[in-house]
C-alpha positions in Angstrom: -126.5 67.4 -57.2 -129.4 69.4 -58.7 -131.0 68.7 -62.1 -132.0 71.6 -64.3 -135.7 71.8 -64.8 -135.5 71.3 -68.5 -133.5 68.1 -68.0 -136.0 66.9 -65.4 -138.9 67.5 -67.8 -137.1 65.7 -70.7 -136.5 62.7 -68.5 -140.1 62.7 -67.2 -141.5 62.9 -70.7 -139.3 59.9 -71.8 -140.5 57.9 -68.7 -144.1 58.7 -69.5 -143.7 57.8 -73.2 -142.0 54.5 -72.3 -144.8 53.6 -69.8 -147.4 54.5 -72.4 -145.8 52.3 -74.9 -145.9 49.4 -72.4 -149.5 49.9 -71.4 -151.3 51.3 -74.4 -151.5 49.0 -77.4 -152.8 51.7 -79.8 -149.8 53.9 -78.9 -147.3 51.1 -79.3 -148.8 50.1 -82.6 -148.7 53.6 -83.9 -145.1 54.0 -82.8 -144.0 50.7 -84.4 -145.8 51.5 -87.6 -144.3 55.0 -87.7 -140.8 53.5 -87.2 -141.3 51.1 -90.1 -142.7 53.7 -92.4 -139.8 56.1 -91.5 -137.3 53.4 -92.6 -139.1 53.2 -95.9 -139.1 57.0 -96.2 -135.5 57.5 -95.1 -134.2 56.5 -98.5 -136.3 59.1 -100.2 -135.3 61.8 -97.7 -131.6 61.1 -98.0 -131.5 61.1 -101.8 -129.0 63.7 -103.0 -130.1 63.6 -106.6 -133.5 64.6 -107.9 -136.3 63.1 -105.9 -139.0 61.2 -107.7 -141.9 60.1 -105.5 -144.2 57.4 -106.7 -147.8 56.7 -105.6 -146.6 54.2 -103.0 -144.2 56.8 -101.5 -147.1 59.2 -101.2 -149.1 56.7 -99.3 -146.2 55.9 -97.0 -145.8 59.7 -96.3 -149.5 60.0 -95.6 -149.6 57.0 -93.3 -146.4 58.1 -91.5 -148.0 61.5 -90.7 -151.3 59.8 -89.6 -149.4 57.5 -87.3 -147.3 60.3 -86.0 -150.5 62.3 -85.2 -152.1 59.4 -83.4 -149.0 58.8 -81.3 -148.6 62.5 -80.5 -152.3 62.9 -79.5 -152.1 59.9 -77.2 -148.8 61.0 -75.7 -150.1 64.6 -75.2 -153.2 63.3 -73.3 -151.1 61.1 -71.1 -148.6 63.9 -70.4 -151.4 66.2 -69.3 -152.8 63.5 -67.0 -149.5 62.6 -65.5 -148.5 66.3 -65.2 -151.6 66.9 -63.1 -150.8 63.9 -60.9 -147.2 65.1 -60.4 -148.3 68.6 -59.6 -150.7 67.4 -56.9 -148.1 65.1 -55.4 -145.6 68.0 -55.4 -148.0 70.2 -53.6 -148.7 67.5 -51.1 -145.0 67.1 -50.4 -144.7 70.8 -49.9 -147.6 70.6 -47.5 -149.7 73.1 -49.6 -152.4 70.4 -50.0 -153.4 68.2 -47.1 
């Protein structure tokens, strides 16, 4: 059974993100904080009537995007590193590299 490349990449990204969450406290904290903030913001986003945003909501939005940026930057760095390791390993298995 073969796995389409896009599915393989999605699975690999999920594995790397889970490992990063276990091993990098800053990433885990940013993801936890982001999740908590999203639950606060969800009620604002889901309002069907006119949306009124108070100062506290603005701060929550700002912090949500800051935490999202921190988490994304850390994940991107780790994806790049692991992608290089995976590429070298694949080339070794194909006997392109000794």
